[in-house]
Phi, psi and omega in degrees: 000125183281148179289146180295142179293144179299143180291137183301325183290327177291318178298319180294323180295317178298319179296319180295318179296318180297317180295320179296318178297319178297318180296316179298319179296320180293321178296316178299320179295322179297317179292321182289332186292333182296303178294327179294318178296319179298315180296320179298315181298317181292327182281329187249343185080015181297142175061033176078012179276119179298145175287161174241136181183176180282168177292154176292146176295155182300333182271359183296151180293124178230156180237159178276355181291122184272158174234127178273115182255118178267152180239124181246126183237136183219153174233126181288151176305143180101350179240113185278062181241151171251134190219128181205157175271154180294340176211148183290334180199165181213145176267125182232128172293147179297130181088352182275130178284130181234148175236128179231135180260146176239144182244131179232136183229135175276110181266004181274187184252007178213162179299138177222155182240134181226164176217141184257137169251168186205164167199172180240137175233141356299152184302329180296340181278349182303325181287349182245359175262112187249118178272126175269320176212144184202150178273353184298143180067009173259123179297137176235128175250125183241137174282162178306126179080357182284142178241140180228134174257125183234140184258158164233131180246128188207170165213160177257121185295126179298343181297345180298334180286346178267355180261120183297339180282337184236354186302329184272352185281140180234357180222152176208163180233127172261118186245132178239145172226125175271132175242153167301146187239143174222119182056038176081003182243142176296143179231160180283168182299320182294319179292318180298318180293317179297317180296322182290325183278332188261357182211157175249120184243134177270126181255000000 
């Protein structure tokens, strides 16, 4: 005697439950992937993201071979700020801790808040540019005409000379862009303009 065939409505219900579970799992993975990807980039320097870490010990191996580090500063449309480095570039021995100040001024007529993003070029150098302290991703609110000096403390890891992909490089660029900020996140010019016109915010 043959077993009765499964009822079509039960099979369809099982399929619907499985599909719903898969969809929920994919959505959860999409949300989790953003912080995981960010943490991965900071730990490895992937895609030109500078690493974060402490200064090298005084006894650490250092070389006299210098690296010319250029500084590129930008302000996105919608934020009335002027932004520049104290010097366009600096020569740094590998492993040597360096401090460079950047100056930002609110040239507008009302208080505004900005946040800086950054990357390193060539992208392969991101894993060897180590930030000890940085103003990036910290919201800054400036009053009309106010000027703020902010530092970045870094070193270039001597290990880059052991990597065949970067051993020949002698220059790199650290690039920053200030964006208008909302809840600690960079926003586009259109969002910044809409927010300023549609709400009153106490800074």
